[in-house]
Backbone as a printed PyTorch tensor [residue, N CA C, xyz], in Angstrom:
tensor([[[ 77.2930, 112.2170,  88.0890],
         [ 78.5140, 111.7910,  87.4430],
         [ 79.1660, 110.6990,  88.2820]],

        [[ 79.6400, 109.6710,  87.6330],
         [ 80.2990, 108.5710,  88.3300],
         [ 81.7960, 108.8110,  88.2970]],

        [[ 82.4160, 108.8390,  89.4600],
         [ 83.8550, 109.0540,  89.5440],
         [ 84.5720, 107.7740,  89.9150]],

        [[ 85.8570, 107.8060,  89.7780],
         [ 86.6700, 106.6470,  90.1390],
         [ 86.9260, 106.6550,  91.6350]],

        [[ 86.5230, 105.5890,  92.2940],
         [ 86.7670, 105.4960,  93.7290],
         [ 88.1530, 104.9290,  94.0090]],

        [[ 88.8230, 104.3890,  93.0140],
         [ 90.1490, 103.8180,  93.2010],
         [ 91.2390, 104.8730,  93.3040]],

        [[ 90.9560, 106.0820,  92.8200],
         [ 91.9930, 107.1010,  92.8210],
         [ 92.1310, 107.7830,  94.1740]],

        [[ 91.1450, 107.6200,  95.0440],
         [ 91.2200, 108.1830,  96.3920],
         [ 91.5850, 107.0560,  97.3440]],

        [[ 92.6860, 107.2320,  98.0470],
         [ 93.1200, 106.2140,  99.0060],
         [ 92.6110, 106.5630, 100.3970]],

        [[ 92.2870, 105.5150, 101.1340],
         [ 91.8170, 105.6630, 102.5090],
         [ 92.8340, 104.9640, 103.4000]],

        [[ 93.3200, 105.6770, 104.4080],
         [ 94.2830, 105.1150, 105.3480],
         [ 93.6560, 105.0700, 106.7350]],

        [[ 93.6180, 103.8910, 107.3190],
         [ 93.0770, 103.7240, 108.6770],
         [ 94.2360, 103.6430, 109.6590]],

        [[ 94.1690, 104.4450, 110.6950],
         [ 95.1800, 104.4350, 111.7500],
         [ 95.0670, 103.1210, 112.5050]],

        [[ 96.1810, 102.4520, 112.7500],
         [ 96.1690, 101.0910, 113.3020],
         [ 96.1070, 101.0030, 114.8170]],

        [[ 95.8660, 102.0900, 115.4970],
         [ 95.7380, 102.0570, 116.9540],
         [ 94.4480, 102.7660, 117.3580]],

        [[ 93.8760, 102.3910, 118.4920],
         [ 92.6880, 103.1120, 118.9630],
         [ 93.0250, 104.5840, 119.2140]],

        [[ 92.0750, 105.4750, 118.9250],
         [ 92.3060, 106.9070, 119.0580],
         [ 91.2570, 107.5090, 119.9900]],

        [[ 91.7090, 108.4090, 120.8500],
         [ 90.8240, 109.1560, 121.7360],
         [ 89.9980, 110.1110, 120.8720]],

        [[ 88.6900, 109.9780, 120.8910],
         [ 87.8290, 110.7800, 120.0190],
         [ 87.6950, 112.2380, 120.4600]],

        [[ 88.3520, 112.6200, 121.5560],
         [ 88.3940, 114.0310, 121.9350],
         [ 89.4020, 114.7920, 121.0800]],

        [[ 90.2390, 114.0540, 120.3330],
         [ 91.2390, 114.6890, 119.4780],
         [ 90.5490, 115.4570, 118.3600]],

        [[ 91.1610, 116.5820, 117.9940],
         [ 90.5900, 117.4580, 116.9930],
         [ 91.5200, 117.5680, 115.7850]],

        [[ 91.2950, 118.5740, 114.9660],
         [ 92.0470, 118.7570, 113.7240],
         [ 93.5560, 118.6460, 113.9100]],

        [[ 94.1180, 119.4600, 114.8120],
         [ 95.5740, 119.5300, 114.9480],
         [ 96.1920, 118.2180, 115.4260]],

        [[ 95.5900, 117.5870, 116.4140],
         [ 96.1460, 116.3440, 116.9440],
         [ 96.0000, 115.2050, 115.9450]],

        [[ 94.8710, 115.1280, 115.2540],
         [ 94.6980, 114.0910, 114.2320],
         [ 95.6530, 114.3260, 113.0600]],

        [[ 95.8820, 115.5940, 112.7100],
         [ 96.8530, 115.9190, 111.6620],
         [ 98.2470, 115.4530, 112.0670]],

        [[ 98.5930, 115.6140, 113.3300],
         [ 99.8910, 115.1330, 113.8220],
         [ 99.9760, 113.6140, 113.7360]],

        [[ 98.8890, 112.9040, 114.0310],
         [ 98.8870, 111.4460, 113.8990],
         [ 99.0800, 111.0280, 112.4430]],

        [[ 98.4950, 111.7720, 111.5160],
         [ 98.6720, 111.4760, 110.0920],
         [100.1390, 111.6740, 109.6990]],

        [[100.7040, 112.8040, 110.0970],
         [102.0810, 113.1270, 109.7120],
         [103.1010, 112.2240, 110.3940]],

        [[102.9770, 112.0210, 111.6920],
         [103.9810, 111.2690, 112.4380],
         [103.6870, 109.7780, 112.4920]],

        [[102.4430, 109.4050, 112.7140],
         [102.0890, 108.0000, 112.8650],
         [101.9240, 107.2670, 111.5520]],

        [[101.3740, 107.9550, 110.5490],
         [101.1360, 107.3110, 109.2590],
         [102.1710, 107.7040, 108.2080]],

        [[102.9360, 108.7730, 108.5000],
         [103.9280, 109.2860, 107.5560],
         [103.2870, 109.6720, 106.2170]],

        [[102.1450, 110.3610, 106.3040],
         [101.4150, 110.8100, 105.1190],
         [101.2170, 112.3230, 105.2190]],

        [[100.9110, 112.9490, 104.1000],
         [100.6320, 114.3830, 104.0480],
         [ 99.1270, 114.5820, 104.1270]],

        [[ 98.6550, 115.2710, 105.1340],
         [ 97.2200, 115.4480, 105.3420],
         [ 96.5860, 116.2480, 104.2010]],

        [[ 97.3770, 117.0540, 103.4930],
         [ 96.8580, 117.8670, 102.4030],
         [ 96.9390, 117.1690, 101.0430]],

        [[ 97.1130, 115.8670, 101.0440],
         [ 97.2650, 115.0960,  99.8070],
         [ 95.9360, 114.8040,  99.1210]],

        [[ 94.8300, 115.0020,  99.8110],
         [ 93.5200, 114.6380,  99.2610],
         [ 93.1210, 113.2210,  99.6340]],

        [[ 94.0000, 112.5180, 100.3480],
         [ 93.6810, 111.1690, 100.8180],
         [ 92.7590, 111.2800, 102.0350]],

        [[ 92.1080, 110.1800, 102.3650],
         [ 91.1700, 110.1410, 103.4860],
         [ 91.8100, 109.3640, 104.6300]],

        [[ 91.6590, 109.8690, 105.8490],
         [ 92.2700, 109.2490, 107.0160],
         [ 91.1830, 108.8970, 108.0320]],

        [[ 91.1880, 107.6370, 108.4590],
         [ 90.1680, 107.1060, 109.3640],
         [ 90.7710, 106.8060, 110.7250]],

        [[ 90.0320, 107.1650, 111.7640],
         [ 90.4270, 106.8890, 113.1460],
         [ 89.2380, 106.2560, 113.8550]],

        [[ 89.5000, 105.2150, 114.6480],
         [ 88.4440, 104.5000, 115.3720],
         [ 88.7850, 104.4980, 116.8580]],

        [[ 87.7760, 104.6720, 117.7010],
         [ 87.9870, 104.6900, 119.1510],
         [ 88.2020, 103.2790, 119.7000]],

        [[ 88.7140, 103.2110, 120.9100],
         [ 88.9690, 101.9180, 121.5560],
         [ 87.6800, 101.1110, 121.7170]],

        [[ 86.5820, 101.7780, 122.0330],
         [ 85.2970, 101.0830, 122.2100],
         [ 84.6920, 100.6660, 120.8730]],

        [[ 85.2040, 101.2220, 119.7880],
         [ 84.7680, 100.9390, 118.4180],
         [ 83.3340, 101.3820, 118.1630]],

        [[ 82.8480, 102.3250, 118.9570],
         [ 81.5180, 102.8780, 118.7160],
         [ 81.5900, 104.2470, 118.0430]],

        [[ 82.7830, 104.8440, 118.0260],
         [ 82.9670, 106.1600, 117.4200],
         [ 84.1180, 106.1150, 116.4180]],

        [[ 83.9850, 106.9480, 115.3920],
         [ 85.0580, 107.0720, 114.4140],
         [ 85.1060, 108.5080, 113.9080]],

        [[ 86.2540, 108.8740, 113.3620],
         [ 86.4250, 110.1800, 112.7330],
         [ 87.1440, 109.9840, 111.4120]],

        [[ 86.7720, 110.8010, 110.4450],
         [ 87.3920, 110.7950, 109.1260],
         [ 87.8950, 112.2090, 108.8680]],

        [[ 89.1650, 112.3040, 108.4820],
         [ 89.8220, 113.5850, 108.2330],
         [ 90.2820, 113.6250, 106.7850]],

        [[ 89.9920, 114.7170, 106.0800],
         [ 90.5470, 114.8720, 104.7370],
         [ 90.5820, 116.3350, 104.3290]],

        [[ 91.4690, 116.6270, 103.4000],
         [ 91.6640, 117.9580, 102.8350],
         [ 90.8540, 118.0350, 101.5520]],

        [[ 89.9420, 118.9920, 101.4390],
         [ 89.0920, 119.0930, 100.2410],
         [ 89.6070, 120.1070,  99.2290]],

        [[ 90.7710, 120.6770,  99.4710],
         [ 91.3420, 121.6620,  98.5640],
         [ 91.2600, 123.0720,  99.1050]],

        [[ 90.3360, 123.3020, 100.0250],
         [ 90.2130, 124.6310, 100.6320],
         [ 90.4120, 124.6050, 102.1380]],

        [[ 90.3320, 123.4250, 102.7340],
         [ 90.4930, 123.3060, 104.1770],
         [ 90.3210, 121.8680, 104.6240]],

        [[ 90.6150, 121.6340, 105.8990],
         [ 90.4570, 120.2970, 106.4590],
         [ 89.0050, 120.0540, 106.8310]],

        [[ 88.5220, 118.8600, 106.5190],
         [ 87.1750, 118.4380, 106.8960],
         [ 87.2970, 117.3190, 107.9150]],

        [[ 86.4840, 117.3630, 108.9320],
         [ 86.4920, 116.3500, 109.9710],
         [ 85.0600, 115.8580, 110.1690]],

        [[ 84.8560, 114.5810, 109.8880],
         [ 83.5450, 113.9640, 110.0600],
         [ 83.6190, 112.9800, 111.2080]],

        [[ 82.5730, 112.9330, 111.9890],
         [ 82.5220, 112.0620, 113.1500],
         [ 81.2510, 111.2210, 113.0730]],

        [[ 81.3620, 109.9670, 113.5100],
         [ 80.1810, 109.1040, 113.5400],
         [ 80.1960, 108.2710, 114.8120]],

        [[ 79.0270, 108.1650, 115.4350],
         [ 78.8410, 107.3020, 116.5970],
         [ 77.7410, 106.3210, 116.2360]],

        [[ 78.0580, 105.0340, 116.2900],
         [ 77.0690, 104.0090, 115.9760],
         [ 76.0640, 103.8940, 117.1150]],

        [[ 74.7940, 103.8240, 116.7750],
         [ 73.7450, 103.6210, 117.7680],
         [ 73.6800, 102.1670, 118.1850]],

        [[ 74.1050, 101.2790, 117.2880],
         [ 74.0450,  99.8430, 117.5480],
         [ 75.2320,  99.1870, 116.8430]],

        [[ 75.8620,  98.2460, 117.4890],
         [ 76.9970,  97.5550, 116.9000],
         [ 78.3110,  98.2840, 117.1230]],

        [[ 79.3500,  97.8260, 116.4350],
         [ 80.6840,  98.3940, 116.5790],
         [ 81.3760,  98.4430, 115.2260]],

        [[ 82.2970,  99.3960, 115.1120],
         [ 83.1230,  99.4640, 113.9160],
         [ 84.1400,  98.3360, 113.9450]],

        [[ 84.6030,  97.9340, 112.7840],
         [ 85.7040,  96.9680, 112.7110],
         [ 86.9540,  97.6260, 113.2910]],

        [[ 87.8250,  96.8320, 113.8840],
         [ 89.0450,  97.3500, 114.4970],
         [ 90.2050,  97.2820, 113.5070]],

        [[ 90.6820,  98.4280, 112.9960],
         [ 91.8080,  98.4010, 112.0580],
         [ 93.0650,  97.8000, 112.6720]],

        [[ 93.2050,  97.8720, 113.9950],
         [ 94.3940,  97.3400, 114.6630],
         [ 94.3680,  95.8180, 114.7600]],

        [[ 93.2390,  95.1930, 114.4710],
         [ 93.1490,  93.7310, 114.5440],
         [ 93.6690,  93.0610, 113.2700]],

        [[ 93.8410,  93.8140, 112.2080],
         [ 94.3370,  93.2560, 110.9420],
         [ 95.8600,  93.2470, 110.9570]],

        [[ 96.4900,  92.1370, 110.5570],
         [ 97.9500,  92.0680, 110.6070],
         [ 98.6020,  93.0510, 109.6390]],

        [[ 99.8040,  93.4860, 110.0040],
         [100.5670,  94.3680, 109.1350],
         [101.1070,  95.5590, 109.8910]],

        [[101.9850,  96.2830, 109.2230],
         [102.5800,  97.4870, 109.7960],
         [102.1240,  98.6980, 109.0000]],

        [[102.1980,  99.8590, 109.6130],
         [101.7850, 101.0760, 108.9340],
         [100.2830, 101.1600, 108.8410]],

        [[ 99.7870, 102.2060, 108.2000],
         [ 98.3390, 102.3660, 108.1120],
         [ 97.7040, 101.2810, 107.2550]],

        [[ 96.4910, 100.9340, 107.5890],
         [ 95.7120,  99.9770, 106.8090],
         [ 95.1300, 100.7230, 105.6180]],

        [[ 95.3410, 100.2260, 104.4130],
         [ 94.8480, 100.8890, 103.2030],
         [ 93.5130, 100.2570, 102.8070]],

        [[ 92.5070, 101.1040, 102.6490],
         [ 91.1670, 100.6690, 102.2700],
         [ 90.7490, 101.3650, 100.9820]],

        [[ 89.7370, 100.8340, 100.3350],
         [ 89.1010, 101.5370,  99.2240],
         [ 87.9690, 102.3820,  99.8010]],

        [[ 87.4580, 103.3030,  99.0040],
         [ 86.3380, 104.1140,  99.4910],
         [ 85.0990, 103.2500,  99.7070]],

        [[ 84.9620, 102.1740,  98.9370],
         [ 83.8420, 101.2490,  99.1470],
         [ 83.9660, 100.5580, 100.4990]],

        [[ 85.1820, 100.1500, 100.8530],
         [ 85.4060,  99.5130, 102.1530],
         [ 85.1880, 100.5090, 103.2910]],

        [[ 85.5700, 101.7740, 103.0750],
         [ 85.3230, 102.8030, 104.0840],
         [ 83.8190, 102.9600, 104.3180]],

        [[ 83.0480, 102.9910, 103.2420],
         [ 81.5890, 103.1230, 103.3780],
         [ 81.0140, 101.9580, 104.1760]],

        [[ 81.4830, 100.7470, 103.8950],
         [ 81.0060,  99.5810, 104.6520],
         [ 81.4050,  99.6750, 106.1200]],

        [[ 82.6300, 100.0930, 106.3810],
         [ 83.0900, 100.2300, 107.7620],
         [ 82.2320, 101.2480, 108.5030]],

        [[ 81.9540, 102.3840, 107.8700],
         [ 81.1710, 103.4290, 108.5320],
         [ 79.7220, 103.0200, 108.7420]],

        [[ 79.2590, 102.0240, 108.0140],
         [ 77.9190, 101.4820, 108.2410],
         [ 77.9120, 100.4250, 109.3280]],

        [[ 79.0820, 100.0720, 109.8480],
         [ 79.1750,  99.1120, 110.9330],
         [ 79.4330,  97.6910, 110.4960]],

        [[ 79.8440,  97.4730, 109.2530],
         [ 80.1170,  96.1160, 108.7720],
         [ 81.3270,  95.5250, 109.4920]],

        [[ 81.1810,  94.3230, 109.9780],
         [ 82.2750,  93.6250, 110.6560],
         [ 83.1840,  92.8880, 109.6800]],

        [[ 82.8290,  92.8570, 108.4040],
         [ 83.6530,  92.1540, 107.4210],
         [ 84.9520,  92.8850, 107.1230]],

        [[ 84.9670,  94.1890, 107.3430],
         [ 86.1760,  94.9590, 107.0980],
         [ 87.2530,  94.4620, 108.0530]],

        [[ 88.3860,  94.1170, 107.5010],
         [ 89.4910,  93.6410, 108.3200],
         [ 89.5610,  92.1360, 108.4390]],

        [[ 88.4960,  91.4440, 108.1160],
         [ 88.5010,  89.9810, 108.1930],
         [ 88.9180,  89.3420, 106.8850]],

        [[ 88.5820,  90.0040, 105.7900],
         [ 88.8960,  89.4730, 104.4670],
         [ 88.9640,  90.6300, 103.4860]],

        [[ 89.7110,  90.4650, 102.3900],
         [ 89.7150,  91.5280, 101.3880],
         [ 88.3570,  91.6010, 100.7040]],

        [[ 87.7830,  92.7920, 100.6420],
         [ 86.4590,  92.9540, 100.0560],
         [ 86.5080,  93.5650,  98.6610]],

        [[ 87.6390,  94.1160,  98.2900],
         [ 87.7940,  94.7100,  96.9650],
         [ 88.9160,  93.9940,  96.2350]],

        [[ 88.7870,  93.8350,  94.9240],
         [ 89.8690,  93.2110,  94.1690],
         [ 91.0800,  94.1320,  94.1540]],

        [[ 92.2650,  93.5800,  93.9050],
         [ 93.4460,  94.4460,  93.8340],
         [ 93.3150,  95.4280,  92.6720]],

        [[ 93.9890,  96.5500,  92.7870],
         [ 93.9420,  97.5660,  91.7390],
         [ 94.5360,  97.0270,  90.4460]],

        [[ 93.9770,  97.4450,  89.3340],
         [ 94.4400,  97.0230,  88.0150],
         [ 95.7750,  97.6870,  87.7030]],

        [[ 96.6930,  96.9180,  87.1560],
         [ 97.9450,  97.4570,  86.6410],
         [ 98.1380,  96.9010,  85.2410]],

        [[ 98.7920,  97.6450,  84.3490],
         [ 99.0050,  97.1500,  82.9890],
         [ 99.7490,  95.8080,  82.9550]],

        [[100.5600,  95.5200,  83.9580],
         [101.2870,  94.2500,  83.9930],
         [100.3340,  93.0660,  84.1640]],

        [[ 99.1510,  93.3060,  84.7230],
         [ 98.1720,  92.2370,  84.9470],
         [ 97.2530,  92.0310,  83.7500]],

        [[ 97.4440,  92.7900,  82.6880],
         [ 96.5300,  92.7770,  81.5590],
         [ 96.5610,  91.4310,  80.8250]],

        [[ 95.4030,  90.8490,  80.6950],
         [ 95.2330,  89.6240,  79.9440],
         [ 94.0170,  89.8340,  79.0430]],

        [[ 94.2310,  89.7030,  77.7510],
         [ 93.1110,  89.8530,  76.8180],
         [ 92.5230,  88.4910,  76.4980]],

        [[ 91.2190,  88.4110,  76.6440],
         [ 90.5210,  87.1480,  76.3450],
         [ 89.5480,  87.3990,  75.2240]],

        [[ 89.6570,  86.6200,  74.1840],
         [ 88.7810,  86.7700,  73.0160],
         [ 87.8950,  85.5450,  72.9130]],

        [[ 86.7180,  85.6390,  73.4510],
         [ 85.7130,  84.5830,  73.3260],
         [ 86.0670,  83.4110,  74.0460]]])
């Protein structure tokens, strides 16, 4: 079944994170640093200072899930290198690219903006 990837938001923490942090400390970073609810079903990304390790935290409806990845080669994109305040908002497609080690994340927008009815333009032929 194909689901909508636009309905799940991904928030990347904008500062390097110590990868020794676990569920409780990362949950505190979500609540205090990102001002988000960890039980919202949204996905939260954390990247280490060396950019070789990352963690993804999310609530699946029954409990918190924590996934960790260490790249064997290359580095993750640095969410703190992108201008702006607050958490960096990504699509799930951009998260997948980041977790594969793509350096394009953070350099340019890779997904089109979300559709809103105000942007609707009908073209007939």
